C-alpha positions in Angstrom: 134.2 8.9 -0.7 135.7 12.4 0.0 132.5 14.1 -0.9 130.8 11.3 1.7 133.4 12.0 4.5 133.2 15.6 4.4 129.3 15.2 4.6 129.3 13.3 7.3 131.6 15.9 9.2 129.5 18.6 8.6 126.5 16.8 10.0 128.6 15.8 13.0 129.6 19.7 13.3 125.8 20.8 12.8 124.1 18.2 15.0 123.3 19.1 18.1 124.0 16.0 21.1 120.6 14.9 21.9 121.5 12.4 24.6 123.5 14.9 26.4 120.7 17.1 26.4 118.4 14.7 28.0 121.5 13.6 30.5 122.0 17.2 31.8 118.1 17.7 31.5 117.7 14.9 33.7 120.1 16.4 37.0 118.3 17.2 39.6 119.4 20.8 41.1 117.8 23.2 43.6 119.1 26.9 44.4 122.1 25.8 47.0 122.3 22.3 45.5 123.9 22.8 42.6 126.7 19.9 42.9 126.0 17.2 40.8 125.2 19.8 37.6 128.9 21.3 38.7 130.2 17.6 39.2 128.5 16.9 35.5 130.5 20.1 34.1 133.8 19.4 36.0 133.9 15.5 34.7 133.5 17.3 31.2 136.5 19.7 31.6 138.4 17.1 32.8 137.6 14.4 30.1 138.3 17.3 27.4 141.5 18.4 29.1 139.8 21.9 29.4 140.9 24.2 32.7 138.6 24.8 35.2 138.5 26.5 38.5 135.4 26.5 41.8 135.5 29.3 43.2 134.3 29.4 47.2 130.7 30.4 46.1 130.6 27.4 43.9 130.9 28.8 40.6 132.2 26.7 38.0 134.7 28.6 35.2 135.8 26.9 32.3 138.7 28.0 30.1 139.3 26.7 26.8 142.5 27.7 24.2 144.6 29.7 26.4 147.7 28.1 24.6 146.4 29.5 21.1 145.4 33.0 22.4 148.0 35.7 21.3 148.5 39.3 22.9 145.5 41.5 21.9 142.9 38.5 21.9 140.0 38.2 24.5 138.1 35.4 24.6 134.6 34.6 24.0 132.4 33.8 26.8 129.3 31.8 27.5 127.2 31.9 30.5 124.2 29.7 32.1 123.3 29.2 35.8 123.2 25.7 37.3 120.5 26.3 39.8 116.3 25.4 39.3 113.4 26.4 41.4 112.0 23.0 41.8 113.0 22.4 45.6 110.9 19.2 45.6 113.8 17.8 44.0 115.9 18.5 47.0 115.5 14.6 48.0 116.4 13.3 44.2 119.6 15.5 44.6 120.6 14.0 48.2 120.0 10.2 46.8 122.0 11.2 43.3 118.4 10.1 41.5 117.7 11.3 38.1 114.9 12.5 36.2 113.0 10.7 33.7 113.4 12.3 30.8 110.7 11.8 27.9 110.7 12.7 24.7 107.2 13.1 22.8 106.0 14.7 19.8 104.5 18.7 19.9 102.7 20.3 18.0 101.9 24.3 18.2 99.0 24.5 16.1 98.8 27.8 17.5 101.7 29.1 15.6 103.0 26.6 13.1 101.6 23.2 11.1 105.6 22.1 12.0 105.8 18.7 14.6 108.3 19.3 17.0 110.0 17.4 19.5 109.2 18.3 23.4 111.0 16.5 26.5 109.4 16.6 29.9 110.5 14.8 32.9 108.4 12.6 35.2 109.6 12.0 38.8 111.4 8.5 38.9 109.2 7.4 42.0 105.8 8.7 41.5 106.1 8.9 37.7 103.9 12.1 37.5 105.3 15.0 35.3 107.8 17.4 37.4 109.9 20.3 36.4 112.9 19.2 34.0 114.5 22.3 34.9 115.4 23.9 31.2 115.8 27.2 33.0 118.6 26.6 33.0 119.8 23.2 32.3 119.2 23.9 28.6 121.9 26.6 28.8 124.4 24.5 30.3 124.2 22.1 27.6 124.3 24.9 25.1 127.6 25.8 26.9 128.8 22.8 26.8 128.1 22.5 22.9 129.7 26.0 22.4 132.8 24.6 24.1 132.8 21.2 21.7 133.1 23.5 18.7 135.3 26.3 19.3 138.9 26.1 20.2 139.1 29.4 22.4 136.2 29.7 24.7 135.6 30.4 28.4 132.5 29.6 29.9 131.1 30.4 33.3 128.5 28.5 35.2 126.8 30.6 38.4 124.8 29.1 41.3 121.5 30.3 43.0 120.3 32.7 40.1 117.1 31.8 41.0 117.1 33.8 44.3 118.5 37.1 42.7 122.1 35.9 41.2 123.7 35.5 44.1 126.4 33.8 42.4 126.6 35.7 39.5 127.1 38.6 42.5 130.4 37.1 43.4 132.0 36.3 39.3 135.7 36.1 39.7 137.1 39.5 38.4 140.3 37.4 37.5 138.3 35.6 34.8 136.5 38.1 33.5 139.4 40.1 32.9 140.5 39.1 29.0 136.6 38.0 28.2 135.7 40.1 25.4 131.7 39.7 25.4 129.7 37.3 26.9 126.4 35.4 25.4 123.9 33.5 28.0 121.3 31.2 27.1 118.4 31.8 29.6 115.0 32.7 28.4 112.3 30.8 26.6 111.6 29.9 23.3 114.0 31.0 20.6 113.1 34.0 19.6 114.1 36.0 22.6 117.2 38.9 22.9 117.4 40.3 26.4 118.4 44.0 25.8 117.8 45.3 29.1 117.9 43.2 32.1 116.5 44.7 35.9 117.2 48.1 34.1 121.0 47.5 33.4 121.4 47.8 29.5 123.1 44.9 28.4 125.1 46.3 25.1 125.1 49.8 23.2 123.8 50.8 20.0 126.6 50.0 17.9 127.1 46.2 19.0 123.1 45.6 18.6 123.7 46.6 14.7 126.5 44.4 14.5 124.7 41.4 16.1 121.2 42.0 14.3 121.2 40.3 11.2 123.1 37.6 12.1 120.5 37.2 15.0 117.8 37.4 12.6 119.6 35.1 10.3 118.8 32.4 12.9 115.3 33.0 13.6 116.4 35.8 16.8 114.1 39.1 16.2 112.5 39.9 19.3 114.7 42.2 21.6 113.5 42.7 25.1 113.6 44.3 28.7 113.7 41.0 31.5 113.8 40.4 35.1 117.0 39.3 36.0 119.9 37.1 34.9 123.5 36.8 35.3 124.4 38.8 32.3 122.9 41.4 34.6 125.3 41.6 37.1 128.5 40.9 34.6 127.2 44.1 32.6 127.8 45.8 35.8 130.7 44.9 36.8 132.5 44.8 33.5 132.6 47.1 30.6 132.2 44.1 27.8 129.0 43.5 26.0 126.5 41.1 26.8 123.5 39.4 25.9 120.9 36.9 26.9 119.3 34.5 24.5 116.2 31.7 24.4 117.1 28.5 24.4 113.7 26.5 23.9 112.3 25.9 27.8 108.5 27.2 28.2 106.7 27.3 31.5 109.6 27.4 33.7 109.0 27.3 37.6 106.0 25.3 36.6 105.8 20.9 37.2 104.4 21.3 33.5 107.6 22.8 32.0 108.7 21.3 29.0 111.7 21.5 26.3 111.5 22.2 22.5 114.6 20.3 21.1 114.5 21.9 17.5 114.6 25.6 19.8 117.6 24.5 21.9 119.3 23.8 18.3 118.4 27.0 17.4 120.5 28.8 20.4 123.1 26.6 19.4 123.2 27.5 15.8 122.8 31.4 17.0 125.5 30.8 19.3 127.6 29.5 16.9 127.1 32.0 14.1 127.8 35.1 16.9 130.7 33.6 18.2 132.2 33.2 14.2 131.2 36.5 13.4 132.5 38.4 16.9 135.5 36.3 17.0 138.2 37.1 19.6 137.8 40.7 19.8 136.7 43.1 22.8 133.3 44.9 22.3 132.5 47.5 25.0 130.0 49.1 26.5 129.2 51.7 29.0 129.1 49.5 32.1 127.2 52.1 34.1 124.1 52.9 31.5 120.9 52.1 33.4 117.2 52.4 32.3 114.5 53.2 35.1 112.0 53.0 33.3 110.9 50.7 30.3 108.4 49.7 28.0 107.6 45.9 30.2 105.1 45.1 26.8 107.3 42.8 25.5 107.9 40.4 28.3 107.3 36.6 27.4 103.7 36.0 28.1 102.3 32.5 27.4 98.2 32.0 27.5 98.1 28.2 29.0 99.7 29.7 32.3 97.5 30.2 35.5 95.9 27.5 35.8 94.6 26.5 39.6 97.1 24.2 40.8 99.7 26.7 39.0 98.9 29.3 40.8 99.0 27.4 43.9 102.4 26.3 43.0 103.7 29.6 42.4 102.3 31.0 45.8 104.3 27.8 47.3 107.0 28.3 46.1 107.2 32.3 46.6 106.6 31.1 50.2 109.1 28.8 50.4 111.5 30.4 48.8 111.3 34.0 50.8 111.4 31.8 53.8 114.6 30.3 53.1 116.1 33.9 51.9 115.5 35.4 55.2 117.1 33.1 57.5 120.0 33.5 55.2 120.4 37.0 55.7 119.2 38.1 52.4 118.1 41.8 52.2 114.8 43.4 51.2 116.1 43.9 47.2 117.2 40.9 46.8 113.4 39.1 47.9 112.0 41.6 46.0 114.1 40.6 42.5 113.6 36.8 43.3 109.7 37.0 43.7 109.7 39.5 40.8 111.4 36.8 38.9 109.0 34.2 40.2 106.2 35.9 39.3 107.6 37.1 35.5 108.1 33.3 35.3 104.3 33.0 35.5 102.7 36.0 34.0 
C-alpha cells in the first residue's frame, strides 16, 4: 500500500491539469481587454493563499512563499502575457462567454508516428473554428502549474504584449527587485529557446552553458533569435537572466490556431527541471548587451501557413491593430514592432 500511495503521489506531481489548461484556453481575451483572464488568475491566487497585486496598467503579479525566503535568496519568476490578437472575441469578453474547446487526435505524419492530442476552439455561437489563443494562454496555464509545484515562486502576467509589450514596459520595479531569473513561456512548439529577442540578449554564455543540458534532456535544443515578447523588456530593465520557451501552440494569430497537449506538458516538465536546478539563486547578465544584426534563418516556419484566407486575416488584423494604436497615441517604433510580430506569426 505504501508503494502504491508513493506511486500515485508521483503521478500527481508529474501530471498536468488538462482541465485547467482547457479552462484557461476557453477564456476570451484581447489586447486591452484582458480582464477575464486576470480575474481567473486573481481567483486562483485567492484560493491558494498566494499574495498578489495588480498595477495601474492591469498587469497582475503573484508572490508565493515570502515567509520561506531567507537573506541572500532570490525568487524564480515565471512570465506569460494575458492578451491575444483575436479581436473577433471582444463581444465574448463583454458578454462573459467562453470558447468551446474541442479535443481531437493529432497525427503529425511529417515528423513523427506518434499520435498526440490537439485542442482547437470553436465560437460558442457560430460553432466555427476560431483562434484558441494559445499565444499566450498556454503560457498562463504553464505558469499556474509552476505555482502549484514550487513553494517559493513569483509570477508576472502582462497585458498588451501583442501591441508592443505595453504591459511589460511598465513592469513593477519593486516586484522584480529580488528576482534571480525569469522564464517566459511564449513561443510555438516545445523545442524553442529564445536567446536573442528583438536584438536584446536575454542571457550570457555562462548561463547558457548551465541550462543547455537540462533543456536538451527535456527536448529543447533550438536556440533562436526572435521578435519581441515580454522578457525583452525585463532584460532591458533588469540585470537578471531571462529566457523564453515554447509551450505547444501553433499557427498563432489565425483562426486555425491549435495547441498540442503533450507539448504543453513538455514545457511544464522543462520549467520544473530548470527551476529545480537553478534554485533560489541570482544569475546576472549584461543587461545593456544587445545584438543589432543576427542571422534570422532560425525563425519558426510552418509550411501550412499562408492560405488566401489567412493572408486576408493577417491584413485585416494589421489594419485594425494599427488604427487602434494610432488612436491611442502609440509611436512609430511601437507600431513597427506590432506589425513585425504579426508578420512573423504568419511566415
